[in-house]
C-alpha positions in Angstrom: -0.1 0.0 0.2 2.7 2.4 0.9 4.3 2.1 -2.7 1.0 2.9 -4.2 0.8 6.1 -2.3 4.2 7.1 -2.9 3.7 6.8 -6.7 0.3 8.6 -6.5 2.2 11.6 -4.8 5.1 11.4 -7.1 2.5 12.0 -10.0 0.9 14.6 -8.2 4.1 16.5 -7.6 5.0 16.2 -11.4 1.7 17.6 -12.3 2.3 20.6 -9.6 5.9 21.1 -11.1 4.5 21.2 -14.7 1.9 23.8 -14.0 4.3 26.0 -12.0 6.7 25.8 -15.1 4.3 27.4 -17.4 4.3 31.4 -17.7 3.7 34.0 -20.2 7.1 33.8 -21.7 7.0 29.8 -22.4 3.2 29.4 -23.0 3.6 29.4 -26.8 5.7 26.2 -26.4 4.0 24.6 -23.4 0.2 25.2 -23.7 -1.7 22.8 -25.9 -4.0 24.9 -28.0 -2.4 28.1 -27.2 0.7 27.3 -29.4 -1.4 26.6 -32.3 -3.5 29.8 -32.1 -2.7 32.6 -34.6 -1.3 35.8 -33.6 -4.6 37.6 -33.9 -6.5 34.7 -31.6 -3.6 35.0 -29.1 -4.1 38.8 -28.8 -7.9 38.1 -28.2 -6.9 35.4 -25.6 -6.3 36.8 -21.8 -3.5 34.6 -21.1 -2.5 36.4 -17.6 -5.9 35.5 -16.2 -5.9 32.0 -17.8 -2.5 31.3 -16.2 -3.8 32.2 -12.9 -6.8 30.1 -13.1 -4.7 27.2 -14.8 -2.3 27.3 -11.7 -5.0 27.4 -9.1 -7.0 24.7 -10.8 -4.2 22.2 -10.7 -3.1 23.0 -7.4 -6.6 22.4 -6.1 -6.7 19.2 -7.9 -3.4 18.0 -6.5 -4.6 19.1 -3.1 -7.7 17.2 -3.1 -6.6 14.2 -4.8 -3.8 13.8 -2.3 -6.2 14.1 0.4 -8.5 11.8 -0.9 -5.9 9.3 -1.6 -4.8 9.5 1.9 -8.2 9.0 3.4 -9.2 6.3 1.1 -5.9 4.3 1.6 -7.1 4.1 5.3 -10.4 2.2 4.3 -9.9 0.5 1.1 -7.2 -1.8 -0.6 -4.9 -0.7 -3.3 -7.0 -1.4 -6.3 -9.8 0.8 -4.9 -7.2 3.6 -3.9 -5.8 3.8 -7.4 -9.4 4.0 -9.0 -10.5 6.7 -6.4 -7.4 8.5 -7.3 -8.0 8.2 -11.0 -11.5 9.6 -10.6 -10.4 12.4 -8.5 -7.9 13.5 -11.5 -10.2 12.8 -14.3 -13.6 14.0 -13.1 -12.8 17.8 -12.9 -11.0 18.0 -16.3 -14.3 18.5 -18.4 -14.8 21.7 -16.0 -11.6 22.9 -16.7 -11.8 22.5 -20.5 -15.4 24.0 -20.5 -14.4 27.1 -18.3 -11.1 27.5 -20.0 -12.9 27.8 -23.6 -15.6 30.1 -22.4 -13.9 32.6 -20.1 -10.6 33.8 -21.5 -11.3 35.4 -24.6 -11.1 39.1 -24.7 
């Protein structure tokens, strides 16, 4: 059980690290979708606010999935802990996609 929790925390740390590395200077290279926009579309996109939302969203995602993993590991065996972790990571992503497509165009 300990190895599963360690692996899940490592994956959370990698997610957190990846989101913290993205900034306005390297968004052209690292943000999927933004890097394929035309120059005109990029001018209409509020990148600064999007990055704030992006970082907060993934920080909360990592925090809540970590807490859920710890709590579920007290009550369930390894397979269920991994399933619960996967659901915690995947379930909020449609919200992220919908919100990021609607709210950050100028």
